[in-house]
C-alpha positions in Angstrom: -34.9 -39.1 -42.3 -34.4 -42.8 -41.7 -36.5 -45.3 -43.6 -37.1 -47.5 -40.5 -38.2 -44.8 -38.1 -41.8 -45.1 -36.5 -43.4 -42.0 -35.5 -44.9 -42.5 -32.0 -47.2 -39.5 -32.3 -45.8 -37.3 -29.5 -44.7 -33.9 -30.1 -41.4 -32.9 -28.3 -40.4 -29.4 -27.5 -37.3 -28.6 -25.4 -36.4 -25.0 -24.4 -32.9 -24.2 -23.2 -31.3 -21.0 -21.6 -30.8 -19.9 -25.1 -32.6 -21.4 -28.0 -35.2 -24.2 -28.4 -35.8 -27.1 -30.6 -39.0 -29.0 -31.5 -39.8 -32.3 -33.1 -41.5 -35.7 -32.5 -40.9 -38.8 -30.5 -40.1 -41.9 -32.7 -38.5 -45.3 -32.5 -35.7 -46.5 -34.7 -32.9 -49.0 -34.9 -29.6 -47.5 -33.4 -26.2 -49.1 -34.4 -22.9 -48.6 -32.6 -20.2 -49.3 -35.4 -17.5 -50.1 -32.7 -19.4 -52.9 -31.1 -18.8 -56.0 -33.3 -21.6 -58.4 -34.3 -24.2 -55.7 -33.1 -27.3 -55.7 -35.3 -28.3 -52.7 -33.2 -31.1 -51.8 -30.8 -34.6 -50.4 -30.9 -34.6 -47.2 -29.1 -36.7 -44.0 -28.5 -35.2 -41.1 -30.5 -36.6 -37.6 -30.7 -36.3 -36.2 -34.1 -35.6 -32.4 -34.6 -38.0 -30.8 -37.1 -37.1 -27.2 -36.3 -34.8 -25.2 -34.0 -34.2 -21.6 -33.1 -30.7 -20.3 -31.7 -29.8 -23.7 -30.7 -26.9 -25.1 -32.9 -23.8 -23.1 -32.9 -23.6 -21.0 -36.3 -21.5 -22.8 -38.8 -21.4 -26.0 -36.9 -23.4 -28.0 -39.5 -24.8 -30.0 -36.5 -28.1 -31.7 -37.1 -28.8 -33.6 -33.8 -28.2 -33.6 -30.3 -27.5 -36.8 -28.2 -29.2 -36.6 -24.7 -27.5 -38.6 -22.1 -29.4 -37.3 -19.1 -31.5 -39.5 -16.6 -34.9 -40.8 -17.3 -36.4 -38.2 -15.1 -35.9 -35.4 -17.6 -36.9 -37.4 -20.6 -39.3 -36.0 -23.1 -42.2 -36.1 -23.5 -42.3 -37.7 -19.9 -40.3 -39.6 -17.6 -42.0 -42.9 -18.8 -39.9 -42.6 -22.0 -36.7 -44.7 -21.9 -33.6 -42.7 -23.0 -31.1 -44.1 -25.6 -28.3 -44.9 -23.1 -30.8 -46.7 -20.7 -31.6 -48.8 -23.8 -28.1 -49.3 -24.6 -27.3 -50.6 -21.1 -30.3 -53.0 -21.2 -30.2 -54.3 -24.6 -26.4 -54.5 -25.3 -25.4 -55.4 -21.6 -22.8 -52.5 -21.3 -22.0 -51.0 -18.0 -24.1 -48.0 -16.9 -20.9 -45.8 -17.4 -19.9 -43.4 -20.1 -17.1 -40.7 -20.6 -16.4 -37.7 -22.6 -13.4 -36.4 -24.1 -14.1 -32.9 -25.6 -11.2 -31.3 -27.5 -12.8 -28.3 -29.1 -11.5 -27.0 -32.3 -8.8 -29.0 -33.9 -8.0 -26.8 -36.9 -11.4 -26.0 -38.4 -13.3 -29.2 -37.0 -14.6 -30.0 -33.5 -12.7 -33.0 -32.1 -13.5 -35.6 -29.3 -14.5 -38.9 -28.2 -17.6 -40.6 -26.5 -16.7 -43.8 -24.6 -19.9 -45.8 -23.9 -19.7 -48.6 -21.1 -16.3 -47.7 -19.6 -13.3 -45.5 -19.3 -10.4 -45.1 -21.5 -7.3 -44.1 -19.5 -5.1 -43.2 -22.4 -7.7 -39.9 -22.7 -6.4 -38.3 -19.5 -3.2 -37.7 -17.8 -2.8 -38.1 -13.9 -5.5 -39.7 -11.7 -9.1 -39.6 -12.2 -10.7 -37.8 -9.1 -14.5 -38.2 -8.4 -17.2 -36.2 -6.8 -20.7 -37.3 -6.0 -23.8 -36.7 -8.1 -26.1 -34.7 -5.7 -29.3 -35.6 -7.7 -30.1 -38.0 -10.7 -31.9 -35.9 -13.3 -29.4 -33.6 -14.9 -26.0 -34.5 -13.5 -26.3 -32.2 -10.6 -23.3 -31.4 -8.5 -22.4 -28.9 -5.6 -19.9 -26.2 -6.0 -18.5 -25.1 -2.5 -16.2 -22.1 -3.7 -14.9 -20.3 -6.8 -11.6 -18.4 -7.1 -10.2 -16.1 -9.6 -6.5 -16.7 -9.6 -6.0 -17.2 -5.8 -8.7 -14.8 -4.8 -12.0 -16.3 -3.6 -15.3 -14.7 -4.5 -16.2 -14.9 -0.8 -19.8 -15.4 -1.5 -22.4 -17.4 0.4 -21.8 -21.0 -1.3 -25.4 -21.3 -1.9 -25.3 -18.6 -4.4 -23.0 -20.7 -6.5 -25.8 -23.3 -6.7 -28.6 -21.0 -7.4 -30.9 -22.8 -8.2 -28.7 -25.8 -9.2 -25.3 -26.7 -10.7 -25.3 -29.3 -13.5 -22.5 -30.7 -15.9 -24.0 -30.4 -19.5 -22.0 -30.9 -22.6 -25.1 -29.6 -24.6 -24.4 -26.1 -23.2 -21.5 -24.2 -24.9 -20.6 -21.8 -22.2 -19.9 -21.7 -18.4 -23.1 -20.3 -17.1 -23.3 -18.8 -13.6 -26.1 -17.0 -11.5 -26.1 -13.3 -12.3 -24.5 -12.2 -9.1 -21.8 -14.8 -9.1 -21.2 -13.9 -12.9 -20.9 -10.1 -12.1 -18.5 -10.8 -9.2 -16.3 -12.9 -11.6 -16.2 -10.2 -14.2 -15.3 -7.4 -11.6 -12.4 -9.6 -10.5 -11.2 -10.4 -14.0 -11.3 -6.8 -14.9 -9.4 -5.7 -11.9 -6.6 -8.5 -12.5 -6.1 -7.6 -16.3 -6.7 -3.9 -16.3 -2.9 -3.0 -16.1 -1.8 -5.6 -18.6 -4.1 -5.5 -21.5 -7.0 -3.4 -22.7 -10.3 -5.0 -22.9 -13.5 -3.3 -23.9 -16.7 -3.7 -21.7 -18.7 -5.5 -24.5 -16.3 -8.4 -24.4 -17.0 -9.2 -20.9 -20.7 -9.1 -22.2 -19.7 -11.6 -25.0 -20.9 -9.0 -27.5 -17.5 -8.2 -29.0 -14.6 -10.5 -29.9 -11.0 -9.9 -29.1 -8.5 -10.6 -31.8 -4.7 -10.9 -31.8 -2.5 -10.9 -34.9 -1.1 -14.4 -35.5 -2.6 -15.6 -32.4 -0.3 -13.6 -30.1 -2.8 -13.6 -27.2 -1.0 -12.6 -23.9 -2.4 -15.7 -22.1 -0.3 -14.8 -18.9 -2.5 -11.8 -18.4 -5.6 -13.7 -17.9 -6.0 -15.7 -14.4 -7.3 -19.1 -13.9 -10.9 -19.7 -12.9 -11.2 -22.5 -10.2 -14.2 -24.3 -8.9 -14.1 -26.3 -5.6 -16.2 -29.4 -5.1 -16.4 -31.6 -1.9 -15.4 -35.3 -2.3 -16.4 -36.0 1.2 -17.0 -34.3 4.4 -13.2 -33.4 4.8 -11.9 -33.7 1.3 -12.0 -31.5 -1.7 -10.8 -31.2 -5.2 -10.4 -28.2 -7.6 -11.1 -27.8 -11.2 -8.5 -25.2 -12.3 -10.0 -23.8 -15.6 -7.3 -22.1 -18.0 -8.1 -19.1 -19.9 -7.4 -21.3 -22.9 -11.0 -22.6 -22.0 -13.0 -19.8 -20.8 -11.8 -17.6 -23.8 -13.2 -19.7 -26.7 -11.4 -19.6 -30.1 -13.7 -18.8 -32.9 -13.7 -20.1 -36.4 -12.7 -17.8 -39.3 -16.2 -18.0 -40.7 -17.6 -16.7 -37.4 -15.7 -13.5 -37.5 -15.6 -10.3 -39.7 -11.8 -10.0 -39.2 -8.7 -10.7 -41.5 -7.4 -14.3 -41.8 -4.2 -13.6 -40.0 -6.3 -12.5 -36.9 -7.3 -15.1 -34.4 -10.3 -14.0 -32.4 -11.8 -15.1 -29.0 -15.0 -14.8 -27.2 -15.6 -14.7 -23.5 -17.5 -17.8 -22.7 -18.6 -17.3 -19.2 -22.4 -15.8 -19.1 -25.0 -15.1 -16.6 -27.9 -17.4 -16.1 -31.3 -17.4 -14.5 -31.5 -21.1 -14.5 -28.5 -22.0 -12.3 -25.0 -22.8 -12.9 -24.1 -24.9 -16.0 -20.6 -26.4 -16.5 -20.8 -26.4 -20.2 -18.5 -27.6 -23.0 -15.8 -24.8 -22.7 -14.9 -26.2 -19.3 -15.4 -29.7 -20.1 -12.8 -29.4 -23.0 -10.2 -29.0 -20.3 -10.9 -32.4 -18.8 -11.6 -36.1 -19.4 -15.1 -36.8 -17.5 -16.4 -40.0 -16.6 -20.1 -40.2 -15.9 -20.4 -43.2 -13.5 -24.0 -43.8 -13.1 -23.4 -47.1 -11.4 -21.8 -45.4 -8.4 -23.6 -42.0 -8.8 -20.5 -40.1 -9.2 -18.4 -37.9 -11.7 -14.8 -38.5 -12.5 -12.4 -35.7 -13.8 -9.0 -36.1 -15.2 -6.6 -33.6 -16.9 -7.2 -34.0 -20.7 -4.9 -35.5 -23.2 -6.3 -33.5 -26.1 -4.2 -32.9 -29.2 -3.1 -29.4 -28.5 -2.3 -29.2 -24.9 1.3 -29.6 -25.4 1.2 -26.4 -27.4 -0.3 -24.3 -24.6 1.3 -22.1 -22.2 -1.1 -23.3 -19.5 -3.8 -26.0 -19.3 -6.8 -26.8 -17.2 -6.0 -29.5 -14.5 -7.6 -31.1 -11.5 -6.0 -30.2 -8.0 -6.3 -32.5 -5.0 -7.8 -34.2 -3.2 -6.7 -32.1 -0.1 -8.1 -31.6 3.4 -10.9 -29.1 3.7 -13.6 -29.6 6.4 -16.8 -28.4 4.6 -20.2 -30.0 4.3 -21.4 -29.7 0.7 -25.0 -30.0 1.8 -24.6 -26.5 3.2 -24.1 -25.1 -0.1 -27.2 -26.7 -1.6 -29.6 -24.2 -2.5 -33.1 -25.0 -1.2 -35.9 -23.7 -3.5 -38.1 -21.1 -1.9 -41.0 -22.8 -3.7 -40.7 -26.0 -1.4 -40.5 -23.7 1.6 -43.5 -21.7 0.3 -45.6 -25.0 -0.3 -44.6 -26.1 3.3 -45.8 -22.9 4.6 -49.1 -23.1 2.7 -49.8 -26.6 4.1 -48.9 -25.6 7.6 -51.1 -22.5 7.3 -53.9 -24.5 5.8 -53.6 -27.0 8.6 -53.6 -24.3 11.4 -56.6 -22.6 9.4 -58.6 -26.0 9.6 -57.7 -26.5 13.3 -58.8 -22.9 14.2 -62.1 -23.5 12.2 -62.8 -26.6 14.0 -61.9 -24.9 17.4 -64.2 -21.9 16.5 -67.0 -24.3 15.5 -66.7 -26.3 18.8 -66.7 -23.1 20.7 -69.9 -21.9 19.0 -71.6 -25.1 19.5 -70.6 -25.1 23.3 -71.9 -21.4 23.5 -75.2 -22.5 21.8 -75.5 -25.6 24.1 -74.8 -23.3 27.3 -77.4 -20.7 26.0 -79.9 -23.4 25.5 -79.3 -25.1 29.0 -79.7 -21.5 30.6 -82.8 -21.0 28.8 -84.2 -24.5 29.8 -83.1 -23.8 33.5 -84.9 -20.3 33.5 -87.9 -21.9 31.9 -88.0 -24.7 34.4 -87.6 -22.0 37.3 -90.4 -20.0 35.9 -92.7 -23.1 35.7 -91.9 -23.9 39.2 -92.6 -20.3 40.6 -95.9 -20.4 38.7 -96.9 -23.7 40.4 -96.1 -22.1 43.9 -98.2 -19.1 43.0 -101.1 -21.3 42.1 -100.7 -23.4 45.3 -100.8 -20.2 47.5 -104.0 -19.1 45.8 
């Protein structure tokens, strides 16, 4: 551990869809070597002391760099994240970009650009979509296709209960109903071309081909559609080279001449997560200044050797309001219903109380009138005597 770290005395625990890490919040000097004359900045840093099912087996990774918004900072939103500190103390633009290239031989490759965009890392134009909510990088999917076939589901289901772009998640995670529909269509499209056991689609078994002779043409693309504006959309066309994740030799039990792949689309109970396997097909700009994400076709090292690549299609005309695809949590409806019920209940109690008081007053007046009439009648009788 660093000799300059200061333990701030706050424990941090971060659970994920799969796995968890724990540690403590500290402060330390952070230096960016590519910035000349930089003596570093003082930043909050969460130090991981233990983890379970978090880092990929054999990755030898020791840490994770969180670049999300302050709202999801741990242990609370009052904690200033590292990138916010970089923007303030080093006076860089509130933009960063990621160029993930996956395995290059036996090592992971890629680039993180802080404060701007490197146009040499993508081909074609960058196309932008709005960030729907600034906590995670939440966006809204309007349609999903397998090959040219739409899933034809209510688009709210694609975003149940949110859709986020997250490089810290390996797979493409989808709500269970969406995942099941995708697997059904994939099985239907490949069944006459290549035999694939059921456990492969459940990510419980690897598929291996001798000398990497995988029949890529048998696997269709997966396309996610996003709205740019009310009448413009773009597609992220995801190649099977991305959703079939190449495994390291040390991760398999197979002979060295076999190259093995894992199906990297999985079900989720916590919403859609566009993870690293998808991001490896694109150069992605996180433009926090303009609250938008930019996507360009990657210029990674091995794309020229592929038979097909992931790419950005569009923008093209499609009249669709992305807000119609936003999943509204039942919890908020339930809370509103509770408030409305409590309000109506209070009104009813007040009305009933007022009614009871009126009845009591009415009965009291009747009693007084009867008593008065009785007294007058008694006086008349006395007068006649």
